[in-house]
N, C-alpha and C positions, 0 to 999 in steps of 0.2 A: 095146762099152765095158766095161772091167773095173770091178767094183764096188769100193767103198772097201776097201783092203787094210789089215789091222791092223798091218802092219809087222813088224819083228823086234825081240826084246828086245836091249838093248845088250850087247856083248861087254865084260866087265869088264876084259879085258886090252888093249883097243883104246882109244887116245886117253885114257889114264888121266888122271883129273882134269878132263876136259872134260864139263860137264853136257850131257845129251841135248838140252835145249832150245836151248843155244848151238850144239851141233853141227848140229842140224836148221835153226836160224836161218841159219847160215852156208851150208848147202846151198841154202836158199831165196834168200838174197842172191846166191849164185853165179849162179842163173838170172836174177834181177832185173837184175844189172849187165850180163849178156850181152844180155838183151832190150832194155834201155834204152840200150844203146850203138848200137842199130840204128835206122833211120828208123821212125816220125817223130820219136822222142825224140832220137836221135843224141847221147847224153851220153857223150862219149869221154874217157877218161883221157889226160892228158899225161905222158909219161915223159921226164924231163930237159928239159922245155919243148917237147917234140915230140908232137903228137897221134898216137896209135897206134890206128887204127880196128880193127885185128885183135887187139888186146891182150886183149879180153874176149870173144872169139867163142865160146869153148868153156866151157860151165858147169862141167864136171867139173874142168877145169884151173883155172877161177876158184875153185872150192872149195879146191883145194890152195893157191892163192895166198893166199886170205883166211885160211886156217888158219895159214899161215906168218906173215902180217902180224899175226894175233891173238896167236900164241905169242911173237913177238918184241916185243910192245908197240907196234908201229908204229901200230895203229889208235887207240890212246889218246893218242898224242903228235901231235895235230893242231893246226895253226895256220891262220889265215886270211890270205890275201894281199890286196893292194890291190883286186883285182877281185872280192873277196868269195868266192873259191874256197877249198876245203879243200886243204891241202898236208900231205903226210906224207913223212918221210925214211925210206928203206928201204935195207937192206943190198944192195949190187949183186948179190951171189950169188943172192938171192931173185928179183930182176928178171931176171937173165940166165938162170936156170933156167927161169923161166916162159916167156920169149921163145923159148928153145931148144925147149921142149916144143911150141910152136905153129909152129915152123919159121920164125920171124921172123928175118931176117938181121941180123947185127950184134950187138954186145954193148956194155954200158956199162962204161967204164974206171974211173970214180970209185968209191971204196969205198962212198960213200953217195949214193943217187939220190933226187931229189925227184920225187914223183908228185903231180900236181895233179888233184883230183877235182871234178867239177861239182856234187856233192852230198855230204852227210856220210854216209859208209858206216856209221859206228857207229850213227847214227840208224836206218838201214835195218835193220841187224841187230837192234837193240833193239826196233824195231817188230814184227819177227817173233817175238822172244822173248815180248813182251807178249801177242800174239795167240795164240801156241801155249799159253801158260799160262792163258789165259782160257777157261773152259768154254763160254761163250756166243759167242765169236768162232771163226773158222774159218780154218785154213791148210791147204790141200791141195797136195801135191806130186805131180806126174806124173813117173814114172820107169819104166824098163824094163831088162831084162837086156841086150838088144841094141837097136840102132837100128831093126831091122826088126820087132820084136815090138810088139803093142799095149801101150799105156801102162797101168800100174797107177796108181791114184789113192789116195794115203794121206793121211788126216787126221792131222796131227801133234799130239802131246800126250803127256803123261806120260812113260813110259820108251820109247815107240815110237821106233825109229831106222831110217833108210833104209840098206840095205847100201851100203858104200863102193864096191862094184864096179858098182852100178847107174848107168845113164846118166840124168842129170838133164834133163828135157825141158820142164817147165812148172811154174808155181806160181800159186796164187790165194789171196787174203787178204781176208776180210770182218771188219770190226771191229764188235762190238756194244757200244754205250755206254749205260750206265744201264738195263739190263734190270730191270723192276720186281720180278722174283722174286729178284734177287741183292741181298737187303737187307743182307748182311754186307759187301758190297764198297762202298768209299767212292764217293759220287756224283762225277761229273766234269762240267766244263763241256763239253758235247758240241761246241759250236761251236769251242772252242779246240783240241780234239783233231783235228777235221776240218781246221781251218786250219793246224795244225802239219804236216799231211800235204801240203797243197797250196801253202802260202805260198811255197815255193821257186820256183814257176812264175809268181807274180803280183807286180805292183808293190804298194806299200803302199796306193795308192788302190783297186786292184782287190780286194785282200784286204778292205778296209773295205766295199766294195760287196757282196762275197759274204757277209760276216758278217751283213749285215742280213737275209739270207734263211735263215740257219741257226738251228736250234732247240737247246735245251739239255736236253731231256728224254730220252726213249727214242729213240735214233738209231742207224741202221745206216749204215756207210760202206763202200762197195766200194773197197778200197784199190788192188788191181791184179789183172789177169789177164795173165800173161806166158807166152808160148810161144817155144820155140827149136827150129826157126825159126818165125816168126810165121805163116807161110802153110801150116804142116803141117795138112792136112785131117783127119788121123787123131787129132789132139789136140783135146779139148773139155773142158777142166777147168771151164768155166763151169757146165755143167749139174750136174756132180758137186758143185761148190762150193755151189750154191744148194740142192740137195737136202740136203746136209750142214748148211747154215746153218739151214734150216727145222727140222730135227731138233734143232739146238742151241738154238733158242729155244723148243722144246717142241711143235712142230707134228707131227701124225700124220695120215696119209692114211686111217686106219681110219674106217669109217663110224660116225657118232655120237660120235667122239672129241671131247672138249672142246677148244675153240679156245684157243690160248695168247695172251698179249698180242702184238700186232704193233706194229712201230715207228711212232712219230709222224712220223718223217721218214727217208727213205732218200736218200743222197747218192752220186753217181757222178762220178768225175773221170777225164778222159782228154785226149788231144790229138786234134784233127781228123785223120782218116785211119786211126784204129785200128778194130779190130773192136768195141770198146766204143762208139765214136761211131756206127758204122754197120756192121752185119753184112753180109758179102758174100752170105750165104745168104738173108737176109730183107729187106735194105735198111732194117732198123729198128735203132734204137739199143738197147743193152742195157737202158737205163732204161725205154724203152717196152715192152719184152718183160716186164720185171719188174713194171711197173705193171699190165699185163694179168693177170699171174699173181696178184699180191696182190689185185686186185679180184675175182678168181675164188675164191680160197681163204680169204681172211681174214674175209669178212663185212663188210669196211669198203670205203670208196671212197677212192682216192688220185688227186689231181690232180698235174700235172707242170709244172715250170718248167725251161727250158733256157737257160743263160747261156753266152755266148761272150766270151772276153777275148783281145784281140789281143796279140801278142808282137812281137819285133823283125822287121823285114822279112826274108822268106824262111823264117820259122819258123811252123809250124802253130799255130793259135790254141788256147788252152785251152778245153775244153768241160766244163761242170759241169751235170749234170742232177740235179734235186731232186724227189723225190716226197713230197708232204705228205698225211698222212691227214686226210680231211675230217671235222671234228667234227660229229657229228649232234646 
């Protein structure tokens, strides 16, 4: 496994005017939309009212698409339809170019094409920007020069930029909320931050039930671990992501190093059938693995709660694992 790569400084002549945090967030979102278009999430975009399962399969081509949508203002001109889906109007030349690059047969004749999104893409991109800009949160991007090379894992932040020629292969994001040493950052209601990430998958009654379990103090939220393809055994961004997270909150493996504050609560969200819900290697959930790790290194004890929320027939249920620090 490659160690965290510092990345490369941005080329001032490339994508002039596009902040590095936005460029990196779009790269992350490109992996996200690809991974979440596949089972068990199966969140597929509709192009001119027709579901296109292959439309988002290639993260690198998704990055080009998202950049085109961002530069033309399509992502900021969003409306909601009667089914509570996000709808954007896109110039046909952008859609046809993307479909042609994927080898999808056919083209769109209308000058403007409606694309229906199952989630707000702008919110996804903004979530990555917020985490990239937060020194206590972590966004790790897995990438490589070729598909056959081992992946490099880069923690995004500052002026670090992933080379455009690199193949995008995975992304992980951990949000740290209300770290006690970040006194200059305004406090947030951690429960609302977590719910804003998950609410899309829950009914209002389920969201209210979940909120009763959430705390508002020092909270860590595992936002996502996404790989493309999901079954690639050579990719393991989770381990790198958590090692990086521990350093971000101030932990050191050095003997006799002082222990930093550890979160009062850690929250994991996923769907049944993912590696987060149950690892194929260990048959354990990521939450139970992290619980064991925190109990070992933090000097604290964490208990766990696992909640399951049913969805529509045929859809995998939502799984939320919560680790709570036991107050001594």
